[in-house]
HTML snippet that shows the backbone in 3Dmol.js (N, CA, C, O; Angstrom):
<script src="https://3Dmol.org/build/3Dmol-min.js"></script>
<div id="view" style="width:600px;height:400px;position:relative"></div>
<script>
const pdb = `
ATOM      1  N   MET A   1      37.150  28.038  11.356  1.00  0.00           N
ATOM      2  CA  MET A   1      36.499  27.759  12.687  1.00  0.00           C
ATOM      3  C   MET A   1      35.033  27.788  12.599  1.00  0.00           C
ATOM      4  O   MET A   1      34.420  28.585  11.890  1.00  0.00           O
ATOM      5  N   LEU A   2      34.440  26.804  13.415  1.00  0.00           N
ATOM      6  CA  LEU A   2      32.580  26.543  13.247  1.00  0.00           C
ATOM      7  C   LEU A   2      32.287  27.690  13.657  1.00  0.00           C
ATOM      8  O   LEU A   2      33.131  28.311  14.303  1.00  0.00           O
ATOM      9  N   GLN A   3      31.240  28.159  13.433  1.00  0.00           N
ATOM     10  CA  GLN A   3      30.191  28.725  14.418  1.00  0.00           C
ATOM     11  C   GLN A   3      29.378  28.642  15.128  1.00  0.00           C
ATOM     12  O   GLN A   3      28.597  27.896  14.536  1.00  0.00           O
ATOM     13  N   ARG A   4      28.833  28.945  16.289  1.00  0.00           N
ATOM     14  CA  ARG A   4      28.049  28.307  16.863  1.00  0.00           C
ATOM     15  C   ARG A   4      26.469  28.592  16.165  1.00  0.00           C
ATOM     16  O   ARG A   4      26.158  29.629  15.580  1.00  0.00           O
ATOM     17  N   THR A   5      25.780  27.677  16.333  1.00  0.00           N
ATOM     18  CA  THR A   5      24.002  27.587  15.407  1.00  0.00           C
ATOM     19  C   THR A   5      22.706  27.581  16.633  1.00  0.00           C
ATOM     20  O   THR A   5      22.376  26.759  17.487  1.00  0.00           O
ATOM     21  N   ARG A   6      22.195  28.910  16.239  1.00  0.00           N
ATOM     22  CA  ARG A   6      20.761  29.007  17.329  1.00  0.00           C
ATOM     23  C   ARG A   6      20.132  28.014  17.594  1.00  0.00           C
ATOM     24  O   ARG A   6      20.284  27.105  16.777  1.00  0.00           O
ATOM     25  N   PRO A   7      19.398  27.789  18.515  1.00  0.00           N
ATOM     26  CA  PRO A   7      18.718  26.037  19.342  1.00  0.00           C
ATOM     27  C   PRO A   7      17.442  26.880  18.265  1.00  0.00           C
ATOM     28  O   PRO A   7      16.838  25.808  18.218  1.00  0.00           O
ATOM     29  N   THR A   8      17.149  27.190  17.981  1.00  0.00           N
ATOM     30  CA  THR A   8      15.866  27.480  17.140  1.00  0.00           C
ATOM     31  C   THR A   8      16.102  26.713  15.622  1.00  0.00           C
ATOM     32  O   THR A   8      15.375  25.978  14.954  1.00  0.00           O
ATOM     33  N   GLU A   9      17.690  27.334  15.386  1.00  0.00           N
ATOM     34  CA  GLU A   9      18.023  26.799  14.201  1.00  0.00           C
ATOM     35  C   GLU A   9      18.171  25.252  14.050  1.00  0.00           C
ATOM     36  O   GLU A   9      17.909  24.529  13.089  1.00  0.00           O
ATOM     37  N   ARG A  10      18.706  24.940  15.374  1.00  0.00           N
ATOM     38  CA  ARG A  10      18.879  23.285  15.256  1.00  0.00           C
ATOM     39  C   ARG A  10      17.727  22.753  15.452  1.00  0.00           C
ATOM     40  O   ARG A  10      17.511  21.759  14.759  1.00  0.00           O
ATOM     41  N   TYR A  11      16.842  23.098  16.218  1.00  0.00           N
ATOM     42  CA  TYR A  11      15.412  22.219  16.567  1.00  0.00           C
ATOM     43  C   TYR A  11      14.922  22.400  15.228  1.00  0.00           C
ATOM     44  O   TYR A  11      14.537  21.268  14.935  1.00  0.00           O
ATOM     45  N   ALA A  12      14.635  23.388  13.915  1.00  0.00           N
ATOM     46  CA  ALA A  12      14.385  23.659  13.139  1.00  0.00           C
ATOM     47  C   ALA A  12      14.556  22.474  11.844  1.00  0.00           C
ATOM     48  O   ALA A  12      13.750  22.003  11.042  1.00  0.00           O
ATOM     49  N   ARG A  13      15.983  22.268  12.083  1.00  0.00           N
ATOM     50  CA  ARG A  13      16.461  20.992  11.005  1.00  0.00           C
ATOM     51  C   ARG A  13      15.773  19.233  11.753  1.00  0.00           C
ATOM     52  O   ARG A  13      15.394  18.177  11.245  1.00  0.00           O
ATOM     53  N   GLY A  14      15.906  19.713  13.041  1.00  0.00           N
ATOM     54  CA  GLY A  14      15.967  18.160  13.290  1.00  0.00           C
ATOM     55  C   GLY A  14      14.198  17.724  13.459  1.00  0.00           C
ATOM     56  O   GLY A  14      13.868  16.572  13.745  1.00  0.00           O
ATOM     57  N   LEU A  15      13.270  18.741  13.253  1.00  0.00           N
ATOM     58  CA  LEU A  15      12.146  18.817  13.210  1.00  0.00           C
ATOM     59  C   LEU A  15      11.638  18.038  11.461  1.00  0.00           C
ATOM     60  O   LEU A  15      10.852  17.113  11.254  1.00  0.00           O
ATOM     61  N   ALA A  16      12.568  18.975  10.315  1.00  0.00           N
ATOM     62  CA  ALA A  16      12.553  18.538   9.044  1.00  0.00           C
ATOM     63  C   ALA A  16      13.203  17.536   8.731  1.00  0.00           C
ATOM     64  O   ALA A  16      12.870  16.905   7.728  1.00  0.00           O
ATOM     65  N   ALA A  17      14.533  17.049   9.678  1.00  0.00           N
ATOM     66  CA  ALA A  17      14.839  15.601   9.330  1.00  0.00           C
ATOM     67  C   ALA A  17      13.868  14.492   9.891  1.00  0.00           C
ATOM     68  O   ALA A  17      13.587  13.464   9.275  1.00  0.00           O
ATOM     69  N   ALA A  18      13.449  14.789  10.989  1.00  0.00           N
ATOM     70  CA  ALA A  18      12.236  13.635  11.269  1.00  0.00           C
ATOM     71  C   ALA A  18      10.541  13.721  10.336  1.00  0.00           C
ATOM     72  O   ALA A  18       9.680  12.843  10.388  1.00  0.00           O
ATOM     73  N   VAL A  19      10.448  15.060   9.523  1.00  0.00           N
ATOM     74  CA  VAL A  19       9.744  14.967   8.706  1.00  0.00           C
ATOM     75  C   VAL A  19      10.212  14.261   8.088  1.00  0.00           C
ATOM     76  O   VAL A  19      10.043  13.108   8.484  1.00  0.00           O
ATOM     77  N   VAL A  20      10.931  14.385   6.989  1.00  0.00           N
ATOM     78  CA  VAL A  20      11.435  13.488   6.147  1.00  0.00           C
ATOM     79  C   VAL A  20      11.619  12.080   6.230  1.00  0.00           C
ATOM     80  O   VAL A  20      11.537  11.398   5.208  1.00  0.00           O
ATOM     81  N   ALA A  21      11.886  11.519   7.461  1.00  0.00           N
ATOM     82  CA  ALA A  21      12.235  10.216   8.059  1.00  0.00           C
ATOM     83  C   ALA A  21      10.732   9.334   7.756  1.00  0.00           C
ATOM     84  O   ALA A  21      10.229   8.453   7.059  1.00  0.00           O
ATOM     85  N   ALA A  22      10.488  10.234   8.763  1.00  0.00           N
ATOM     86  CA  ALA A  22       8.584   9.745   8.706  1.00  0.00           C
ATOM     87  C   ALA A  22       8.088   9.738   7.239  1.00  0.00           C
ATOM     88  O   ALA A  22       7.758   8.603   6.895  1.00  0.00           O
ATOM     89  N   THR A  23       7.968  10.500   6.456  1.00  0.00           N
ATOM     90  CA  THR A  23       7.409  10.654   4.876  1.00  0.00           C
ATOM     91  C   THR A  23       8.154   9.113   4.505  1.00  0.00           C
ATOM     92  O   THR A  23       7.419   8.188   4.160  1.00  0.00           O
ATOM     93  N   SER A  24       9.817   8.884   4.611  1.00  0.00           N
ATOM     94  CA  SER A  24       9.986   8.018   3.910  1.00  0.00           C
ATOM     95  C   SER A  24      10.039   6.651   4.265  1.00  0.00           C
ATOM     96  O   SER A  24      10.485   5.706   3.615  1.00  0.00           O
ATOM     97  N   LEU A  25       9.468   6.679   5.504  1.00  0.00           N
ATOM     98  CA  LEU A  25       9.063   5.196   6.414  1.00  0.00           C
ATOM     99  C   LEU A  25       7.637   5.275   5.724  1.00  0.00           C
ATOM    100  O   LEU A  25       7.328   4.190   5.231  1.00  0.00           O
ATOM    101  N   ILE A  26       6.867   6.082   5.588  1.00  0.00           N
ATOM    102  CA  ILE A  26       5.172   6.062   5.023  1.00  0.00           C
ATOM    103  C   ILE A  26       5.080   5.349   3.594  1.00  0.00           C
ATOM    104  O   ILE A  26       4.213   4.624   3.108  1.00  0.00           O
ATOM    105  N   LEU A  27       6.566   5.933   2.997  1.00  0.00           N
ATOM    106  CA  LEU A  27       6.159   5.734   1.283  1.00  0.00           C
ATOM    107  C   LEU A  27       6.886   4.759   0.981  1.00  0.00           C
ATOM    108  O   LEU A  27       6.715   4.480  -0.205  1.00  0.00           O
ATOM    109  N   ALA A  28       7.843   3.899   1.627  1.00  0.00           N
ATOM    110  CA  ALA A  28       8.193   3.159   1.835  1.00  0.00           C
ATOM    111  C   ALA A  28       7.120   1.400   2.153  1.00  0.00           C
ATOM    112  O   ALA A  28       7.022   0.307   1.595  1.00  0.00           O
ATOM    113  N   SER A  29       6.629   1.978   3.168  1.00  0.00           N
ATOM    114  CA  SER A  29       5.863   1.017   3.310  1.00  0.00           C
ATOM    115  C   SER A  29       4.586   0.594   2.454  1.00  0.00           C
ATOM    116  O   SER A  29       4.027  -0.479   2.683  1.00  0.00           O
ATOM    117  N   ASN A  30       4.197   1.355   1.587  1.00  0.00           N
ATOM    118  CA  ASN A  30       3.151   1.476   0.763  1.00  0.00           C
ATOM    119  C   ASN A  30       4.160   0.830  -0.357  1.00  0.00           C
ATOM    120  O   ASN A  30       3.688  -0.290  -0.552  1.00  0.00           O
ATOM    121  N   ALA A  31       5.324   0.986  -1.194  1.00  0.00           N
ATOM    122  CA  ALA A  31       5.486   0.666  -2.036  1.00  0.00           C
ATOM    123  C   ALA A  31       5.870  -0.899  -2.810  1.00  0.00           C
ATOM    124  O   ALA A  31       6.606  -1.108  -3.774  1.00  0.00           O
ATOM    125  N   CYS A  32       5.120  -1.799  -2.038  1.00  0.00           N
ATOM    126  CA  CYS A  32       4.908  -3.146  -2.780  1.00  0.00           C
ATOM    127  C   CYS A  32       3.255  -3.598  -2.057  1.00  0.00           C
ATOM    128  O   CYS A  32       2.661  -3.522  -0.982  1.00  0.00           O
ATOM    129  N   PRO A  33       3.085  -3.996  -3.182  1.00  0.00           N
ATOM    130  CA  PRO A  33       0.842  -4.856  -2.246  1.00  0.00           C
ATOM    131  C   PRO A  33       1.112  -5.468  -1.772  1.00  0.00           C
ATOM    132  O   PRO A  33       2.248  -5.920  -1.919  1.00  0.00           O
ATOM    133  N   ALA A  34       0.458  -5.822  -1.065  1.00  0.00           N
ATOM    134  CA  ALA A  34       0.265  -6.191   0.503  1.00  0.00           C
ATOM    135  C   ALA A  34       0.222  -8.223  -0.611  1.00  0.00           C
ATOM    136  O   ALA A  34      -0.326  -8.318  -1.709  1.00  0.00           O
ATOM    137  N   ARG A  35       1.000  -9.588   0.187  1.00  0.00           N
ATOM    138  CA  ARG A  35       0.385 -10.394  -0.315  1.00  0.00           C
ATOM    139  C   ARG A  35      -1.164 -10.594  -0.060  1.00  0.00           C
ATOM    140  O   ARG A  35      -1.727  -9.885   0.774  1.00  0.00           O
ATOM    141  N   ALA A  36      -2.196 -12.026  -1.123  1.00  0.00           N
ATOM    142  CA  ALA A  36      -3.186 -12.308  -1.289  1.00  0.00           C
ATOM    143  C   ALA A  36      -3.249 -13.595  -0.274  1.00  0.00           C
ATOM    144  O   ALA A  36      -2.564 -14.599  -0.470  1.00  0.00           O
ATOM    145  N   VAL A  37      -4.116 -13.459   0.792  1.00  0.00           N
ATOM    146  CA  VAL A  37      -4.563 -14.354   1.914  1.00  0.00           C
ATOM    147  C   VAL A  37      -4.708 -15.677   1.638  1.00  0.00           C
ATOM    148  O   VAL A  37      -4.187 -16.590   2.280  1.00  0.00           O
ATOM    149  N   ASP A  38      -5.598 -15.817   0.438  1.00  0.00           N
ATOM    150  CA  ASP A  38      -5.960 -17.023  -0.050  1.00  0.00           C
ATOM    151  C   ASP A  38      -4.841 -17.691  -1.404  1.00  0.00           C
ATOM    152  O   ASP A  38      -3.733 -17.162  -1.495  1.00  0.00           O
ATOM    153  N   ASP A  39      -5.107 -18.525  -2.123  1.00  0.00           N
ATOM    154  CA  ASP A  39      -3.979 -19.183  -3.245  1.00  0.00           C
ATOM    155  C   ASP A  39      -4.233 -18.663  -4.136  1.00  0.00           C
ATOM    156  O   ASP A  39      -3.269 -18.213  -4.756  1.00  0.00           O
ATOM    157  N   ARG A  40      -5.089 -18.511  -4.496  1.00  0.00           N
ATOM    158  CA  ARG A  40      -5.458 -17.719  -5.975  1.00  0.00           C
ATOM    159  C   ARG A  40      -4.743 -16.472  -6.257  1.00  0.00           C
ATOM    160  O   ARG A  40      -4.666 -15.609  -5.382  1.00  0.00           O
ATOM    161  N   PRO A  41      -4.142 -16.290  -7.569  1.00  0.00           N
ATOM    162  CA  PRO A  41      -3.884 -15.027  -7.639  1.00  0.00           C
ATOM    163  C   PRO A  41      -4.664 -14.056  -8.007  1.00  0.00           C
ATOM    164  O   PRO A  41      -5.851 -14.264  -8.260  1.00  0.00           O
ATOM    165  N   ALA A  42      -3.925 -12.463  -8.117  1.00  0.00           N
ATOM    166  CA  ALA A  42      -4.650 -11.367  -7.274  1.00  0.00           C
ATOM    167  C   ALA A  42      -5.382 -11.142  -8.518  1.00  0.00           C
ATOM    168  O   ALA A  42      -6.147 -10.179  -8.564  1.00  0.00           O
ATOM    169  N   HIS A  43      -5.276 -11.737  -9.309  1.00  0.00           N
ATOM    170  CA  HIS A  43      -6.226 -10.970 -10.678  1.00  0.00           C
ATOM    171  C   HIS A  43      -7.874 -12.172 -10.865  1.00  0.00           C
ATOM    172  O   HIS A  43      -8.845 -11.891 -11.567  1.00  0.00           O
ATOM    173  N   ASP A  44      -7.731 -13.333 -10.091  1.00  0.00           N
ATOM    174  CA  ASP A  44      -8.733 -14.117  -9.849  1.00  0.00           C
ATOM    175  C   ASP A  44      -9.752 -13.821  -8.845  1.00  0.00           C
ATOM    176  O   ASP A  44     -10.951 -14.093  -8.903  1.00  0.00           O
ATOM    177  N   VAL A  45      -8.810 -12.948  -7.484  1.00  0.00           N
ATOM    178  CA  VAL A  45      -9.463 -12.427  -6.981  1.00  0.00           C
ATOM    179  C   VAL A  45     -10.495 -11.126  -6.876  1.00  0.00           C
ATOM    180  O   VAL A  45     -11.618 -11.118  -6.372  1.00  0.00           O
ATOM    181  N   GLN A  46      -9.886 -10.197  -7.408  1.00  0.00           N
ATOM    182  CA  GLN A  46     -10.760  -8.888  -8.075  1.00  0.00           C
ATOM    183  C   GLN A  46     -11.736  -9.517  -8.968  1.00  0.00           C
ATOM    184  O   GLN A  46     -12.919  -9.670  -8.663  1.00  0.00           O
ATOM    185  N   THR A  47     -11.251  -9.850  -9.991  1.00  0.00           N
ATOM    186  CA  THR A  47     -12.161 -10.422 -11.373  1.00  0.00           C
ATOM    187  C   THR A  47     -13.341 -10.992 -11.203  1.00  0.00           C
ATOM    188  O   THR A  47     -14.372 -10.688 -11.802  1.00  0.00           O
ATOM    189  N   GLY A  48     -13.099 -12.536  -9.687  1.00  0.00           N
ATOM    190  CA  GLY A  48     -14.374 -13.482  -9.867  1.00  0.00           C
ATOM    191  C   GLY A  48     -13.705 -14.490 -11.524  1.00  0.00           C
ATOM    192  O   GLY A  48     -14.577 -14.942 -12.266  1.00  0.00           O
ATOM    193  N   ALA A  49     -12.663 -14.648 -11.786  1.00  0.00           N
ATOM    194  CA  ALA A  49     -12.901 -15.086 -12.831  1.00  0.00           C
ATOM    195  C   ALA A  49     -12.633 -16.890 -12.577  1.00  0.00           C
ATOM    196  O   ALA A  49     -12.520 -17.596 -13.579  1.00  0.00           O
ATOM    197  N   ASP A  50     -12.563 -17.411 -11.409  1.00  0.00           N
ATOM    198  CA  ASP A  50     -12.565 -18.903 -10.954  1.00  0.00           C
ATOM    199  C   ASP A  50     -14.027 -18.916 -11.195  1.00  0.00           C
ATOM    200  O   ASP A  50     -14.440 -20.072 -11.107  1.00  0.00           O
ATOM    201  N   GLN A  51     -14.867 -18.154 -11.438  1.00  0.00           N
ATOM    202  CA  GLN A  51     -16.576 -18.616 -10.754  1.00  0.00           C
ATOM    203  C   GLN A  51     -16.791 -19.303 -12.119  1.00  0.00           C
ATOM    204  O   GLN A  51     -16.039 -19.188 -13.086  1.00  0.00           O
ATOM    205  N   ASP A  52     -17.858 -19.992 -12.067  1.00  0.00           N
ATOM    206  CA  ASP A  52     -18.596 -20.666 -13.331  1.00  0.00           C
ATOM    207  C   ASP A  52     -19.042 -19.471 -14.296  1.00  0.00           C
ATOM    208  O   ASP A  52     -19.651 -18.564 -13.729  1.00  0.00           O
ATOM    209  N   THR A  53     -18.871 -19.365 -15.399  1.00  0.00           N
ATOM    210  CA  THR A  53     -19.560 -18.407 -16.427  1.00  0.00           C
ATOM    211  C   THR A  53     -19.795 -19.000 -17.473  1.00  0.00           C
ATOM    212  O   THR A  53     -19.445 -18.458 -18.521  1.00  0.00           O
ATOM    213  N   THR A  54     -20.564 -20.500 -17.515  1.00  0.00           N
ATOM    214  CA  THR A  54     -20.777 -20.916 -18.709  1.00  0.00           C
ATOM    215  C   THR A  54     -22.480 -20.274 -18.560  1.00  0.00           C
ATOM    216  O   THR A  54     -23.206 -19.921 -17.630  1.00  0.00           O
ATOM    217  N   PRO A  55     -22.590 -20.377 -20.120  1.00  0.00           N
ATOM    218  CA  PRO A  55     -24.460 -19.808 -20.319  1.00  0.00           C
ATOM    219  C   PRO A  55     -25.183 -20.970 -19.937  1.00  0.00           C
ATOM    220  O   PRO A  55     -24.764 -22.115 -20.106  1.00  0.00           O
ATOM    221  N   ARG A  56     -26.498 -20.604 -19.312  1.00  0.00           N
ATOM    222  CA  ARG A  56     -27.408 -21.395 -19.209  1.00  0.00           C
ATOM    223  C   ARG A  56     -28.577 -21.336 -19.691  1.00  0.00           C
ATOM    224  O   ARG A  56     -28.888 -20.158 -19.863  1.00  0.00           O
ATOM    225  N   ALA A  57     -29.561 -22.207 -20.062  1.00  0.00           N
ATOM    226  CA  ALA A  57     -30.609 -22.159 -20.908  1.00  0.00           C
ATOM    227  C   ALA A  57     -31.664 -21.279 -20.005  1.00  0.00           C
ATOM    228  O   ALA A  57     -31.682 -21.438 -18.784  1.00  0.00           O
ATOM    229  N   PRO A  58     -32.529 -20.357 -20.643  1.00  0.00           N
ATOM    230  CA  PRO A  58     -33.701 -19.732 -19.468  1.00  0.00           C
ATOM    231  C   PRO A  58     -34.099 -20.732 -19.216  1.00  0.00           C
ATOM    232  O   PRO A  58     -34.257 -21.804 -19.801  1.00  0.00           O
ATOM    233  N   GLY A  59     -34.391 -20.063 -17.603  1.00  0.00           N
ATOM    234  CA  GLY A  59     -35.288 -21.039 -16.837  1.00  0.00           C
ATOM    235  C   GLY A  59     -34.206 -22.018 -15.946  1.00  0.00           C
ATOM    236  O   GLY A  59     -34.331 -22.357 -14.769  1.00  0.00           O
ATOM    237  N   HIS A  60     -33.370 -22.278 -16.666  1.00  0.00           N
ATOM    238  CA  HIS A  60     -32.713 -23.358 -15.749  1.00  0.00           C
ATOM    239  C   HIS A  60     -31.559 -22.687 -14.465  1.00  0.00           C
ATOM    240  O   HIS A  60     -30.646 -21.909 -14.738  1.00  0.00           O
ATOM    241  N   HIS A  61     -31.848 -23.166 -13.160  1.00  0.00           N
ATOM    242  CA  HIS A  61     -31.285 -23.022 -12.069  1.00  0.00           C
ATOM    243  C   HIS A  61     -30.429 -23.716 -11.604  1.00  0.00           C
ATOM    244  O   HIS A  61     -30.668 -24.921 -11.677  1.00  0.00           O
ATOM    245  N   THR A  62     -29.333 -23.378 -11.058  1.00  0.00           N
ATOM    246  CA  THR A  62     -28.657 -24.003 -10.309  1.00  0.00           C
ATOM    247  C   THR A  62     -28.664 -23.996  -9.093  1.00  0.00           C
ATOM    248  O   THR A  62     -29.120 -22.917  -8.715  1.00  0.00           O
ATOM    249  N   GLY A  63     -28.242 -25.010  -7.789  1.00  0.00           N
ATOM    250  CA  GLY A  63     -27.951 -24.566  -6.648  1.00  0.00           C
ATOM    251  C   GLY A  63     -29.170 -24.859  -5.756  1.00  0.00           C
ATOM    252  O   GLY A  63     -29.163 -24.528  -4.571  1.00  0.00           O
TER     253      GLY A  63
END
`;
const viewer = $3Dmol.createViewer("view");
viewer.addModel(pdb, "pdb");
viewer.setStyle({}, {cartoon: {color: "spectrum"}});
viewer.zoomTo();
viewer.render();
</script>
């Protein structure tokens, strides 16, 4: 036969379940990176690899 549980024990279990659920949702939302806004690959956006890095002669100015 099942024994009755105390209200504090039930509330403690409910609180623990809520903490586990909230933690799981937070971890799941951070599991994958967000998509980039523009069409360039992420490594180009971070490193600036698409910029012109051609060596120039001293005194040569662009723009």
